[in-house]
N, C-alpha and C positions, 0 to 999 in steps of 0.2 A: 969641682960638680962646672960641671962646662955654664950649666946655665947661667950662672954672676956672670958671666964673658958679659952682656947685656951691660949691666948694672957700668956707673961713670967712672966708681967710685966700688968698696967693697965695705956692706953697712951696716955688712953683721957683727960684726966685730962692735957696732955702736949698740945695736941689738940688745944683745948678749951684753955690756954693758951698765945696759939700765937699770936704772934704782927700782922699776918697775917687775916685782914676780911673774906678772902676767905676762907683759913683753917677754920676758927670757925665756917663760916656761912656750911660749906659743915660736921664739925666733928656734928654738932645739929642736919642738914638735915636728915645725914644718917643713924647717930648712936646710934640716944638716943631716937628714935622714937617719935618725939616732932609731930605733927598734924600739916599741913601747916597752919592754921590758929595760934597756940600758939602765946601766946604774945611777948613769949621769940626770936622764930623765926622768928617772921617779921620783926623786928627791924635789924637781925642780917644778913640778906638776903638785906634789905636797903643796911646796911652801907658795907657789902660783893660789891655789883656794883657803890658806891659810892666814894671809899675811895682805894677800893681792885685791883687784874690784870686785874677784869673785865671794870674798869673804864677808866685803860690805855689800852686795845684795843677797846675801843668802840673810846676811845678819837681817835684814825688813822684811823677811816671810815671816807669815801669820804660822802658830803649832800647828793648822792642819792645813799647812798646806798653801795657802793665797799668800797673793802682794796685795794689801793697799783694803779691795770689795772682795768681797765675797764671792760668788757665782763668775759663770764665763770668762768675765777679765779682764775686757780688753778695755775698759776704762775704768779710772781715769791714765789719758796716755802722757806719758813714758815710764810709767814702775808701775802699773797693776802685773800682773801672773803673765799674758799675756808677753809684754814688756819685757818684762824680765827673767821672764823664761830665752824669747829672742839675745838681747843681751846678756846674760849667759852663755849660751850658746859660742855668741863671737867672742866672748873671754876666756874660751875653753876649757870649759869647766865641766865635768864628770860624775854621775850619777854613782861612779865606782868610788869615788875619792869621797865622796859627801854624802851622804844619807837623803839629806835634805831637800835636795837637786830630783833622786828619783820620784821623792814625797810629794816634790811645787809640779812633775809631768804627771805623777798619776790623779792630780791634785783637776790635774788639766784635762786632763783623756777622763775625770768623771763629771765632766761638767761638756764635755760633747754632744752633739747629737749623732741622736741611734743613727741617720744617716751615713754617718763619718764624715761631718761638716762639723768643721770649728765655726763659734760665731762669734757677729760682735754688738748683741747687743741681749741686755738686760735679762730681759724675757728665755733666751736659752733655747731659740726656737731655728731652726735652720734659714730662716728668713735672712738671717743676719750675716748669712758665708758671702766669702769675697774668696777674691782670687790671692791679694795680694796676705790675706791672713791664712785661709789654709796651705799655701807654699811654705810662707814664711818655717808658719807650725810646725811643718811637718819637717821641715829642714830641720831646725830649731831640734826638735827630739828626736832625731838618728844625731847629729852630733853630739846628745849631750848620752848618746848612751844607754835608751832608749830602744826597748823590745819589746813590744807589747803591740800584741795580735788586735789590737783595735785598732792598730794606724792601719795593716790590711783595708779595712773597710775604707779609713780616711781616704789611704791612696790611689783604690779604685774608682771610690768617688770623683780624685781629683783628676782621674785621667779618663772618664769617662766624661768631664767635661771641658776637659779638649778637644775630644773627635767627636761627642756627643753620643757614641754609644747609648742606647738606653735610656737615656734621658729625656722627657717630654717638654713640651715647653711652657713657659710659665704661669701662663693663663691656665693650662690643663691644672685645678685644686684637685683632680680624683685621682691623676696619675701618681703611686707608689712612687715615683724617684721624675721629681720636676726641677726646672731651674726654677728662680725666687729670683727678685727686686733686683739685686748688687749681682750675683751672680748667673747671669739672663737670659744666657746664650754659653755655645761653641769657643774655642778656640779666640778662649778671655777673655770675650765680651763684658762685662760689666754694666751696670746700670750707671755706677758715678761716672761712667768716662760715655755719658750719651750712649748708652747700648752699643758699641764699639770696644775691638776687642785692645784692649787697656796691656800694652809692652809691662809698663810697673809690677801689676798684676802677673802677668806670665811671666816677667823675670824668675820671680817668688817662686812658683812654679815650676820651673824647669829645673832652680835650685837646687829645692829638693828630691825631684829625681835624682837626681846629680848625685845627691846624698846617699842615694836606695842605692844595696850591695846588689851585684849584678843575677845572683841563685834568688833574687825577688823582683826580676823583672818580668809580669805577665808577660803573653801578647799584645795585650790590649794599654799597658804602660806605655811598650816599646813604640806602640802607634800615634801611642799622646807623645813621645818625646820627637819623633822623628817629625811628627809634624809642627810640633814647639820649633823646632830648630828651620824648621823650612819657613815657617813665619815669619822669625828673626833675620834668618839670612837672606829670604826674598827680597831687600834691600840690601843700600850697606851700611851694614848698625853704627859706624861714624857719622851718618849726618840724624841716627834718631827721628828718623821721620816715618816714625805710626802712629796709626789717628788718633787728633787728638779730639776732643767735645766743642773747645772755645776757640784756642788758638789757633796761629795760623804758623805759629812757627811750635820746634820743641821745648820742653821745660827744658830749661840751663842749666837744674840740678845736675842733668848723664855728663854732662862738663866736669863735677865740681865733686873732687873725691871724698870722700870722710869717717868719719866713723863714730858710733857704732850705727847702720844700716838697720830704718825702720822700715816703712811701706814707701818711703821716698828711694829710688835708685841710683843709680850713677852703671857708666858701661863701661866703668871696671868691675862692678858683678855681673854683668852681663857675660862678662868677657873670661868670668871664672865659673859661671855655667857652663858655658860653650866649651871650653879647653877639660872641664871638669865630666863633661858628656863624649869628650873624647877627638870634640872638633877641631881641634890646636891647631889641624897644620892645614885646615881648611883657609883655601884663599881668600874668603870673604871676609873673614877675620882679621884679617893680616892688620888691614886699619887701624884698629881697632888697639891692637897687638904695639905698634908701631905709635901708637897716643902713649900709650903709658910709659913706654921708656923713654918718649920724650918730656913728660913730666917729671921726671926725676930729678932733684940738682946735679951739680955736678960732685956732691955727697953720695953718691947712691940715694936720697931721701925723698922723698915725698911731702905735701900740704897737705897739712887738712885744709880743705876748701870745703863742706857742706860737715856743720855740725849740728851738737843740740846741749848746748852749753846750759844747763838751770834748768835743763826739763826731766834729764832722765835721773838715777839713784845719784853719779858721780858726774863729772870730770874730764875730756882725757885729751886736750890740746885747747891752746891758741890759733884760732884763725889764722890761715898764711904765714904760718912759721912750721918747719921741720917736722912731720909726726911719725912717733911711733907704730902706732896702730894701722894707718894707712901706709907703714911702709912695707911694713907686714902684707897687709893688703897687698897689695901693688907686687912684691917679692914672689905670693906665690903664686898669682894666674902668672907669673912672665916662667917661673921654673914646673906649673905644669903646661905653659902653653911648648917648651922645648922638648916635653917627654911625649906629647900628644899621646894623650892614652889615659883614660877615664882611672883614679888611684884609687879603686876600691878590687 
């Protein structure tokens, strides 16, 4: 595995010896090039769902498929339906291994707005749609193995919000398709970011596009991907100097790698999206890839720098300590960076 030459030490054995079955499963699935039907991978996947963090999160689900509060599931952070599904996707959960996960996906889609928007407000109207939520949930549904025709409309809506095609200004309340208070304009424009493009939300959108099979990339979606890539690589992404509403300098969270990842993002996730979209060999991304390599310690491990300790269903390690989950994220990006192709 030539990509491991980027490591200061081979940390795959460290991941494989983990006490956490979820870590072992993801290391096998994402780093060892095993086929989905490999005799070693199948029992590892079962163990991750039965004994690991996946089992903890699923056990908190109500019988009808929601977590904590019925409805669209944005509140309370970070344990309601929205956040639980995003977390499950990052943990490697699959609807094919546990039918309760499929039930949770269906519950979420049942509460999606008619126009394909996921909403952050309890009334269930599209006024609460926002890029970070739309992108996170579409990435998560795809990652969980959900293949529901309702997602096609959600992807189309998301692509149109990037290009601006066929969407009226938010002030045109009579238009059949328009922008809203949060999702207020094209190219990741967000009301929360003073109507400027929100790079955090944009990363989530690009992650969702990166998880879409090639045969589902319509001409509209391809245009949205191209425009999104141009936005992120129009500057040196290592500087993270994207539009911001109040701060003169970018949020320091860009350089703090962590786990899990919700609406706050980091350069590691930006690199994940770009490499999965086929831009691994783009020289404009090389500084970020170099940073990822530099942040490993002498053992080929990455530290937990941004965490949600005490806020979600379980904790994933101490800050400033080598972390298996963060290491998995980084190694997966370095592997994708060497292949230079979209792995779907």
